[in-house]
C-alpha positions as CSV (number, residue, x, y, z in Angstrom):
1,M,-8.4,1.6,9.8
2,C,-7.0,4.2,7.5
3,G,-4.1,5.3,5.4
4,I,-1.1,7.3,6.5
5,V,1.5,9.3,4.6
6,G,4.5,11.4,5.5
7,I,7.5,13.3,4.1
8,I,10.5,14.3,6.2
9,S,12.9,16.6,4.4
10,L,15.0,19.7,4.9
11,S,15.7,20.2,1.2
12,K,12.1,20.3,-0.1
13,S,10.1,23.6,0.3
14,L,6.9,23.7,2.3
15,D,4.9,24.2,-0.9
16,E,6.6,21.3,-2.6
17,R,5.9,19.0,0.3
18,K,2.3,20.2,0.5
19,N,1.7,19.5,-3.2
20,T,3.3,16.1,-3.0
21,L,1.5,15.1,0.1
22,H,-1.8,16.0,-1.5
23,K,-1.1,13.7,-4.4
24,M,-0.2,10.9,-2.0
25,L,-3.4,11.3,-0.1
26,Q,-5.4,11.2,-3.3
27,A,-3.6,8.0,-4.4
28,Q,-4.9,6.1,-1.4
29,A,-8.1,8.0,-0.8
30,H,-10.0,4.6,-0.9
31,R,-8.4,3.7,2.4
32,G,-10.1,6.5,4.2
33,P,-13.2,7.9,2.5
34,D,-14.6,9.6,5.7
35,A,-11.9,12.4,6.2
36,Q,-8.6,13.6,4.7
37,Q,-6.3,15.9,6.6
38,D,-2.7,17.0,6.6
39,W,-0.2,18.9,8.8
40,H,3.1,20.5,8.1
41,D,6.0,22.2,9.9
42,A,9.4,23.3,8.6
43,T,10.7,19.7,8.3
44,C,7.8,17.3,8.5
45,S,4.6,16.8,6.5
46,L,2.0,14.2,7.7
47,G,-1.3,13.1,6.2
48,H,-4.2,10.8,7.0
49,N,-7.1,9.2,5.1
50,R,-9.7,8.2,7.7
51,L,-12.1,5.4,7.8
52,S,-14.1,6.2,10.9
53,I,-14.7,3.1,13.1
54,I,-14.2,4.2,16.7
55,D,-15.4,7.7,17.8
56,L,-16.9,9.0,14.6
57,S,-16.5,12.7,15.6
58,E,-14.2,15.2,13.9
59,E,-12.2,15.5,17.1
60,A,-10.8,12.0,16.4
61,N,-9.5,12.9,13.0
62,Q,-5.8,12.8,12.3
63,P,-3.0,14.0,12.2
64,M,-3.7,14.3,16.0
65,H,-1.7,16.5,18.3
66,S,-0.7,15.7,21.9
67,H,-2.2,17.8,24.7
68,C,1.3,19.3,25.4
69,G,1.6,20.2,21.7
70,R,5.0,18.5,21.3
71,Y,3.9,15.4,19.3
72,V,1.8,14.7,16.2
73,V,0.7,11.2,15.3
74,V,-0.7,9.5,12.2
75,F,-1.9,5.9,12.8
76,N,-3.5,3.2,10.7
77,G,-5.2,0.3,12.5
78,E,-7.1,-0.4,15.7
79,I,-6.0,-0.8,19.3
80,Y,-8.5,-3.3,20.6
81,N,-7.6,-2.9,24.2
82,Y,-7.6,0.9,24.2
83,I,-10.3,1.1,26.9
84,E,-8.0,-0.8,29.4
85,I,-5.0,1.2,28.4
86,K,-7.0,4.4,28.8
87,A,-8.0,3.4,32.3
88,A,-4.3,2.9,33.3
89,L,-3.5,6.4,32.0
90,Q,-6.6,8.1,33.5
91,N,-4.6,9.8,36.3
92,H,-2.0,11.2,33.9
93,F,-4.1,12.6,31.1
94,V,-7.4,14.3,30.5
95,F,-8.8,12.7,27.4
96,K,-10.8,14.8,25.0
97,T,-12.0,12.0,22.6
98,Q,-13.3,8.5,22.8
99,S,-10.7,7.4,20.1
100,D,-8.0,4.8,20.4
101,T,-5.6,7.3,18.6
102,E,-5.6,9.6,21.6
103,V,-4.9,6.7,23.9
104,L,-2.1,5.4,21.7
105,L,-0.4,8.8,21.6
106,S,-0.7,9.3,25.4
107,A,0.7,5.8,26.0
108,Y,3.8,6.7,23.9
109,I,4.3,9.9,25.9
110,H,3.9,8.1,29.2
111,W,5.8,4.8,28.6
112,G,8.1,5.7,25.7
113,N,8.9,2.9,23.2
114,S,7.9,0.2,25.6
115,F,4.2,1.2,25.1
116,L,4.2,-1.1,22.1
117,D,4.2,-4.2,24.4
118,K,0.9,-3.0,25.9
119,L,-0.9,-2.8,22.6
120,N,-3.3,-5.5,21.4
121,G,-4.1,-4.6,17.9
122,M,-3.1,-4.0,14.3
123,F,-1.2,-0.9,13.6
124,S,1.3,1.2,11.7
125,I,2.3,4.3,13.6
126,A,4.3,7.5,12.9
127,I,4.9,10.1,15.6
128,W,6.8,13.3,15.0
129,D,8.6,15.0,17.9
130,K,8.5,18.7,17.1
131,I,11.2,19.6,19.7
132,E,13.8,16.9,18.8
133,Q,12.8,16.9,15.1
134,K,12.6,13.1,15.2
135,L,10.2,10.6,13.7
136,F,9.2,7.4,15.6
137,I,7.7,4.6,13.4
138,A,6.4,1.2,14.4
139,R,4.5,-1.8,13.0
140,D,2.3,-4.4,14.7
141,R,3.5,-7.9,15.7
142,F,2.5,-9.8,12.6
143,G,2.4,-6.9,10.1
144,V,-1.4,-6.8,9.7
145,K,-1.1,-3.1,8.7
146,P,1.4,-2.0,6.1
147,F,4.2,0.5,6.3
148,Y,6.1,1.3,3.1
149,F,9.0,3.8,2.7
150,Y,11.6,5.2,0.4
151,K,14.6,7.2,1.5
152,N,17.7,8.9,0.3
153,E,20.0,11.5,1.9
154,E,17.5,14.2,1.2
155,Q,14.2,12.8,2.3
156,F,12.2,10.0,4.0
157,V,8.8,9.3,2.5
158,F,6.3,6.7,3.9
159,A,2.8,5.5,3.0
160,S,0.3,2.7,3.5
161,E,0.5,1.6,-0.1
162,I,3.2,1.4,-2.8
163,K,1.2,3.4,-5.4
164,T,1.2,6.3,-2.9
165,L,5.0,6.4,-3.1
166,F,4.8,6.4,-6.9
167,A,2.5,9.4,-6.6
168,A,5.4,11.1,-4.7
169,E,7.5,10.5,-7.8
170,V,9.5,7.6,-6.4
171,P,10.8,5.8,-9.5
172,K,8.9,2.7,-10.5
173,L,11.6,0.1,-11.1
174,K,11.4,-3.7,-10.8
175,N,13.2,-5.4,-7.9
176,D,14.7,-8.1,-10.2
177,K,15.7,-10.3,-7.3
178,V,12.1,-10.5,-5.9
179,W,10.5,-10.8,-9.4
180,S,12.9,-13.7,-10.2
181,G,12.3,-15.3,-6.8
182,Y,8.5,-15.2,-7.4
183,L,8.8,-16.8,-10.9
184,V,11.5,-19.3,-10.0
185,N,10.5,-20.3,-6.4
186,G,7.0,-18.9,-5.9
187,T,8.2,-16.6,-3.1
188,Y,7.2,-13.0,-2.4
189,G,10.3,-11.6,-1.0
190,L,11.5,-11.1,2.6
191,P,9.6,-9.1,5.2
192,D,11.5,-5.9,4.5
193,E,11.4,-6.2,0.7
194,T,8.8,-5.4,-2.0
195,F,8.6,-6.1,-5.8
196,W,9.9,-2.6,-6.4
197,K,13.5,-1.4,-6.3
198,N,14.3,1.0,-3.4
199,I,10.8,0.7,-1.9
200,Y,10.9,-1.2,1.5
201,Q,8.7,-2.3,4.3
202,L,9.2,-1.7,8.0
203,S,9.3,-5.4,9.1
204,P,6.5,-6.6,11.4
205,G,7.2,-6.3,15.1
206,H,9.9,-3.6,14.6
207,F,10.2,0.1,15.4
208,A,12.7,2.8,14.4
209,E,13.7,6.4,15.0
210,L,15.1,8.7,12.4
211,S,15.8,12.4,11.7
212,P,17.3,14.7,9.1
213,V,20.4,15.1,11.3
214,N,21.5,11.6,10.5
215,K,20.4,11.9,6.9
216,Y,17.3,9.6,7.6
217,D,19.6,6.6,8.2
218,F,18.1,4.3,10.7
219,Q,18.4,0.7,12.1
220,P,15.0,-0.9,12.7
221,K,14.8,-2.6,16.1
222,K,12.8,-5.6,17.0
223,W,10.3,-4.8,19.7
224,Y,8.3,-8.1,19.5
225,N,10.6,-11.0,20.3
226,F,8.3,-13.9,19.5
227,E,11.1,-16.5,20.0
228,D,11.9,-15.4,23.6
229,R,8.2,-15.2,24.5
230,I,7.5,-18.8,23.3
231,H,10.2,-20.1,25.7
232,T,8.4,-18.6,28.6
233,I,5.0,-20.2,27.9
234,P,4.5,-23.6,29.6
235,Q,3.3,-26.7,27.8
236,M,0.0,-27.6,29.4
237,N,-2.0,-30.7,30.1
238,A,-5.1,-31.0,27.9
239,N,-7.7,-29.8,30.3
240,T,-5.7,-26.7,31.4
241,L,-4.9,-25.9,27.7
242,K,-8.6,-26.2,26.7
243,E,-9.6,-23.9,29.6
244,E,-7.0,-21.2,29.0
245,Y,-7.2,-21.2,25.2
246,S,-11.0,-21.1,25.3
247,A,-11.0,-18.1,27.6
248,L,-8.5,-16.3,25.4
249,L,-10.7,-17.1,22.3
250,D,-13.7,-15.4,24.0
251,D,-11.7,-12.4,25.0
252,A,-10.1,-12.0,21.5
253,I,-13.6,-12.1,19.9
254,Q,-15.1,-9.7,22.5
255,L,-12.3,-7.1,22.0
256,R,-13.0,-7.1,18.2
257,F,-16.6,-6.2,18.7
258,R,-15.5,-2.7,19.8
259,A,-16.7,-0.4,17.0
260,D,-19.2,2.4,16.5
261,V,-20.3,1.1,13.1
262,P,-22.1,-2.1,11.9
263,L,-20.2,-5.5,11.9
264,G,-20.1,-8.4,9.5
265,M,-18.2,-11.7,9.2
266,N,-16.7,-13.6,6.2
267,V,-17.5,-17.3,6.4
268,S,-16.8,-20.6,4.7
269,G,-17.5,-24.2,5.5
270,G,-14.1,-24.9,7.2
271,L,-13.2,-25.5,10.8
272,D,-11.7,-22.1,11.4
273,S,-14.7,-20.2,10.0
274,S,-17.1,-22.5,11.8
275,T,-15.3,-21.8,15.1
276,L,-15.5,-18.1,14.4
277,I,-19.3,-18.3,13.8
278,A,-19.8,-20.3,17.0
279,L,-17.7,-17.9,19.1
280,I,-19.5,-14.8,17.7
281,H,-22.8,-16.5,18.5
282,K,-21.5,-17.2,22.0
283,N,-20.1,-13.7,22.7
284,L,-22.0,-11.2,20.6
285,P,-23.8,-8.7,22.8
286,S,-27.6,-8.8,22.3
287,K,-27.6,-5.1,21.2
288,Q,-25.2,-5.8,18.4
289,K,-26.2,-7.3,15.1
290,I,-24.0,-9.0,12.5
291,E,-24.4,-10.2,9.0
292,A,-22.5,-13.1,7.3
293,F,-20.9,-13.1,3.8
294,T,-19.7,-16.0,1.7
295,F,-18.9,-16.5,-2.0
296,Y,-19.9,-19.2,-4.5
297,C,-19.2,-19.9,-8.2
298,N,-22.2,-22.1,-9.2
299,D,-19.8,-25.1,-9.3
300,T,-20.6,-27.9,-6.9
301,N,-16.9,-29.1,-7.1
302,Y,-15.9,-25.9,-5.3
303,D,-18.8,-24.2,-3.6
304,E,-19.1,-24.4,0.2
305,L,-22.7,-23.1,0.4
306,P,-24.1,-26.4,1.7
307,W,-21.7,-26.4,4.6
308,V,-22.2,-22.6,5.3
309,N,-26.0,-23.0,5.1
310,D,-25.8,-25.9,7.6
311,L,-23.6,-23.8,10.0
312,L,-25.9,-20.9,10.0
313,K,-29.3,-22.7,9.9
314,D,-29.8,-22.2,13.7
315,K,-28.1,-18.8,13.9
316,P,-29.8,-15.4,13.7
317,Y,-27.4,-14.1,11.1
318,H,-28.5,-13.1,7.6
319,L,-26.3,-14.8,5.0
320,N,-25.2,-12.7,2.0
321,K,-24.3,-15.1,-0.9
322,V,-22.0,-13.3,-3.3
323,L,-21.6,-14.9,-6.8
324,L,-18.2,-14.9,-8.5
325,E,-19.1,-14.7,-12.2
326,V,-16.6,-15.9,-14.8
327,N,-17.4,-13.1,-17.3
328,K,-16.4,-10.5,-14.6
329,I,-13.0,-12.0,-13.9
330,P,-10.9,-9.9,-16.4
331,Q,-12.3,-6.6,-14.9
332,L,-11.8,-7.9,-11.4
333,I,-8.2,-8.8,-12.1
334,E,-7.4,-5.4,-13.6
335,E,-9.0,-3.6,-10.6
336,S,-7.3,-5.8,-8.0
337,C,-3.9,-5.5,-9.7
338,Y,-4.2,-1.7,-9.4
339,Y,-5.0,-1.8,-5.7
340,Q,-2.5,-4.6,-4.8
341,D,0.6,-3.1,-6.4
342,E,2.3,-6.5,-6.2
343,P,1.4,-10.1,-7.2
344,F,-1.5,-11.6,-5.1
345,G,-3.4,-14.8,-4.8
346,G,-5.5,-16.0,-7.7
347,F,-9.3,-16.1,-8.3
348,P,-10.1,-16.9,-4.6
349,T,-8.7,-13.5,-3.7
350,L,-10.9,-11.9,-6.3
351,A,-13.9,-13.8,-4.8
352,Y,-12.9,-12.7,-1.3
353,S,-12.7,-9.1,-2.5
354,Q,-16.3,-9.2,-3.6
355,L,-17.4,-10.0,0.0
356,F,-16.0,-6.6,1.1
357,K,-17.7,-4.8,-1.8
358,S,-21.0,-6.4,-0.9
359,A,-20.6,-5.5,2.8
360,R,-19.8,-1.9,2.0
361,E,-22.8,-1.6,-0.2
362,K,-24.9,-2.7,2.8
363,G,-23.2,-0.1,5.0
364,I,-21.1,-2.6,6.9
365,K,-17.6,-1.2,7.5
366,V,-16.0,-3.9,9.7
367,L,-15.7,-7.6,9.0
368,L,-14.2,-10.5,11.0
369,D,-12.6,-13.6,9.5
370,G,-10.8,-16.7,10.6
371,Q,-7.2,-16.1,9.4
372,G,-4.4,-17.6,11.5
373,M,-5.5,-20.9,12.9
374,D,-3.6,-23.1,10.5
375,E,-0.3,-21.5,11.2
376,A,-0.7,-21.4,15.0
377,W,-2.0,-25.0,15.2
378,A,0.0,-26.5,12.3
379,G,-3.1,-27.3,10.2
380,Y,-1.5,-27.6,6.7
381,D,-0.8,-31.1,5.4
382,Y,2.8,-30.2,4.5
383,Y,3.6,-29.7,8.1
384,H,3.2,-33.4,8.6
385,N,4.1,-35.1,5.3
386,N,7.7,-34.1,4.9
387,S,7.0,-31.7,2.1
388,N,8.8,-28.4,2.0
389,S,6.5,-26.8,-0.5
390,L,5.5,-23.2,-0.1
391,I,2.5,-23.7,-2.4
392,Q,-0.3,-26.0,-1.5
393,G,-2.7,-28.1,-3.6
394,T,-0.4,-29.1,-6.5
395,K,1.7,-32.3,-7.2
396,S,3.4,-30.9,-10.2
397,S,5.8,-27.9,-10.2
398,P,3.7,-24.7,-9.6
399,V,6.3,-22.5,-11.3
400,K,7.9,-22.6,-14.8
401,P,11.4,-21.1,-14.5
402,E,12.2,-22.5,-17.9
403,V,10.4,-19.5,-19.5
404,L,12.9,-17.1,-18.1
405,D,16.2,-15.8,-19.6
406,A,19.1,-17.7,-18.0
407,D,20.6,-14.6,-16.4
408,F,17.3,-13.5,-14.9
409,N,16.7,-17.0,-13.6
410,L,20.0,-16.8,-11.7
411,L,18.9,-13.7,-9.8
412,A,16.5,-15.8,-7.7
413,S,18.1,-16.9,-4.4
414,K,16.7,-19.8,-2.4
415,E,15.6,-18.0,0.7
416,V,16.9,-19.6,3.9
417,F,14.7,-18.9,6.9
418,P,15.7,-18.9,10.6
419,T,15.2,-22.0,12.6
420,P,15.1,-20.8,16.2
421,F,13.3,-23.8,17.7
422,S,14.4,-27.4,18.4
423,S,11.1,-28.7,16.9
424,K,11.1,-29.0,13.1
425,L,7.3,-28.4,13.1
426,Q,7.7,-25.2,15.1
427,N,10.3,-23.9,12.6
428,L,7.9,-24.5,9.7
429,Q,5.2,-22.7,11.6
430,Y,7.6,-19.9,12.4
431,R,8.5,-19.6,8.7
432,D,4.9,-19.4,7.7
433,I,3.9,-16.8,10.4
434,F,6.8,-14.4,9.8
435,Y,8.1,-15.0,6.3
436,T,5.7,-16.7,3.9
437,K,2.0,-17.5,4.4
438,I,0.8,-14.9,6.9
439,P,2.7,-11.9,5.5
440,R,1.4,-12.4,2.0
441,A,-2.2,-13.3,3.2
442,L,-2.2,-10.1,5.3
443,R,-1.1,-8.0,2.4
444,F,-3.7,-9.4,0.1
445,N,-6.4,-9.0,2.7
446,D,-5.4,-5.4,3.6
447,R,-5.7,-4.3,0.0
448,I,-8.9,-6.0,-0.9
449,S,-10.6,-4.7,2.3
450,M,-9.3,-1.2,1.9
451,Q,-10.1,-1.2,-1.8
452,H,-13.8,-1.1,-0.7
453,G,-13.3,1.2,2.3
454,T,-13.8,-1.6,4.9
455,E,-11.9,-2.9,7.9
456,L,-10.9,-6.5,8.4
457,R,-10.3,-7.8,11.9
458,E,-8.7,-11.2,12.4
459,P,-9.3,-12.4,16.0
460,F,-7.4,-15.6,15.7
461,L,-4.2,-13.6,15.1
462,D,-4.5,-12.2,18.6
463,Y,-0.9,-12.6,19.6
464,R,-1.9,-14.3,22.9
465,L,-3.7,-17.1,21.0
466,V,-0.9,-17.5,18.5
467,E,1.8,-17.8,21.2
468,L,-0.2,-20.2,23.4
469,A,-1.0,-22.6,20.5
470,F,2.5,-22.4,19.0
471,A,4.2,-23.1,22.3
472,Q,2.5,-26.5,22.7
473,P,4.2,-29.8,21.8
474,D,3.9,-31.3,18.3
475,S,1.6,-34.1,19.7
476,V,-1.0,-31.5,20.7
477,K,-1.2,-30.2,17.1
478,F,-1.1,-33.5,15.2
479,D,-2.5,-36.8,16.6
480,N,-3.7,-40.0,14.8
481,G,-3.7,-38.3,11.4
482,N,-5.7,-35.3,12.7
483,T,-4.3,-31.8,12.1
484,K,-5.1,-29.0,14.6
485,W,-5.9,-31.8,17.1
486,M,-6.3,-29.7,20.3
487,L,-8.3,-27.0,18.4
488,R,-10.6,-29.8,17.2
489,Q,-11.1,-30.9,20.8
490,I,-12.0,-27.4,21.8
491,S,-14.2,-26.9,18.8
492,Q,-16.2,-30.0,19.5
493,Q,-17.7,-28.3,22.5
494,L,-18.9,-25.4,20.2
495,L,-19.7,-27.3,17.0
496,G,-20.1,-31.0,17.6
497,N,-18.1,-33.8,16.0
498,K,-19.4,-33.5,12.4
499,I,-17.7,-30.2,11.8
500,A,-14.9,-30.3,14.4
501,L,-13.5,-33.6,13.0
502,A,-14.0,-32.9,9.3
503,P,-10.9,-32.8,7.1
504,K,-9.5,-29.5,5.9
505,R,-10.8,-28.1,2.6
506,A,-8.9,-25.5,0.8
507,L,-11.0,-22.4,-0.2
508,Q,-11.0,-22.6,-4.0
509,T,-12.6,-21.5,-7.3
510,P,-12.7,-23.1,-10.8
511,Q,-9.6,-21.2,-11.7
512,R,-8.0,-24.0,-13.7
513,E,-11.2,-24.9,-15.6
514,W,-12.1,-21.3,-16.4
515,M,-8.6,-20.4,-17.7
516,A,-8.8,-23.3,-20.2
517,N,-12.3,-22.7,-21.4
518,E,-14.4,-19.5,-20.8
519,L,-11.3,-17.3,-20.3
520,E,-9.1,-18.8,-22.9
521,T,-9.0,-15.7,-25.1
522,Y,-8.3,-13.5,-22.2
523,V,-5.5,-15.7,-20.8
524,Q,-3.9,-15.7,-24.3
525,E,-3.9,-11.9,-24.4
526,R,-2.4,-11.5,-21.0
527,I,0.3,-14.1,-21.3
528,S,1.2,-12.5,-24.6
529,E,1.6,-9.2,-22.7
530,F,3.8,-11.0,-20.1
531,S,5.9,-12.4,-23.0
532,N,6.9,-8.8,-23.8
533,F,9.2,-8.6,-20.8
534,D,12.8,-8.7,-21.9
535,F,13.6,-11.6,-19.5
536,V,10.9,-13.9,-20.9
537,N,11.2,-16.6,-23.6
538,K,8.1,-16.1,-25.7
539,N,8.3,-19.5,-27.4
540,Q,8.5,-21.4,-24.1
541,V,5.5,-19.5,-22.7
542,Q,3.4,-20.3,-25.7
543,K,4.5,-24.0,-25.7
544,I,3.5,-24.4,-22.0
545,W,0.2,-22.6,-22.6
546,E,-0.6,-24.9,-25.5
547,E,0.1,-28.0,-23.3
548,Y,-2.3,-26.5,-20.7
549,K,-5.1,-26.1,-23.2
550,K,-4.6,-29.7,-24.3
551,G,-5.3,-31.0,-20.7
552,N,-2.1,-30.5,-18.7
553,Q,-4.0,-28.7,-16.0
554,E,-2.9,-30.2,-12.7
555,N,-2.2,-26.6,-11.5
556,S,-2.6,-23.1,-12.9
557,F,-0.4,-21.2,-10.5
558,Y,2.2,-20.3,-13.2
559,L,-0.4,-19.0,-15.6
560,W,-1.8,-16.8,-12.8
561,Q,1.8,-15.5,-12.2
562,W,2.1,-14.5,-15.8
563,I,-1.3,-12.8,-15.9
564,N,-0.7,-11.0,-12.6
565,L,2.7,-9.7,-13.6
566,S,1.4,-8.6,-17.0
567,Y,-0.5,-5.7,-15.3
568,L,2.6,-4.6,-13.3
569,R,4.6,-3.3,-16.3
């Protein structure tokens, strides 16, 4: 887990590229506090911030060169099945390190672009071919690891974070379409978009090749065809599905134990987190230890400590209880806005961030969590109640487009998502996995983990698990009012009926109450700052805020939007 940067340019001098690359590496130094290195030739400059997880030696630092000397790679992420890939390549290469980076580069040399299909992991990759003067870039199936870029006819610049591109003097200009969509519809842009004009993402599951010869123009190609793969997976009877999915669960967990540093896990009282705890307890090698982390707010309406304590009472894992304190919220928001670069989830994201901070303070550099089960098994209520809402937990409108100038309001386009499946439920799941919930959750999580120099691993997003669950019929996912029905059947064997059959609880904080009470003065200051945008109607903002203070507090999402954006000026 690290940070990568690069500049490809014929027009910029070597000294100019070196100076810019140094600024870029410094801008994302938090992503890799263990080592920082760069490499340059007449056209290409590559840099790397390293967070050492596998093979802690200096030989595993990046940029890393191929044995033949032709290729140079920078890579952010982890290839969990690198040991198996290395074994398949053993007769073709003499490996000098124990790192997954060397295996990844060797796999690219041996298999070409098709090597991506063999990788089980999270990754953003850039490989420079010195002979052909060509850059190969790729991103993992679901976009766990980020890849941002800016290009014109003179250069191609990429990085792991948007602020890193600003450090390279890329202009900081609002992408009005995405900003408007966020405020009008609560959306966060399409997979290749960002909140900043001319700064793009390489879409998940895509790769591309580019060079100065074609003026850095490229057409990303889809290497992970989820839709086609789903059509090849059979719908299984209950017993076969339980057996196959359970075996994959064990393997996904075991692969993510591979690390040369201490491990931890983030837990809550929900089914997914409970399943994670049980699977770790079942599969963790006796020589490895792991600590648990959870947050609380000292509010019994929201805290999950009773459930977490109950889950861990017979487990040998020390529970670190991290308190989210209301008086620290303003500082946490300011810090998180800097690291996120774009709007993110509200107070729960702040609380979650504190778990990574606590883990790092204890010397734990890798944490596991339970992200991905709801999307794979159709666990959200709106999958089954004919709601098309992208935002959960509110009956009233979560957004207030009436505070926007009419022209700015019109910039928001209602996004239309592909519907490649005959099942309406599967199409909603597909939307959430590739366009809405998963992309934004992964972005939030990448930033808050890397903010504290820690790595987050999400075993339930192992593509084999997602594909197998997704491919099953609707009746396996929802039965007699029970969401994630088959997962609950599987989990009963690990957890018992009390937890496996419990209703879903959203992970929350007293955000609504704190905004109206302890944080009232702070909220007023921030929404006043938001009102200074030229597309905002100040009077409407103040009117809605006054109504909120008087008790119209069914949801606070729109207030969070205003606060969040006020830091992105």
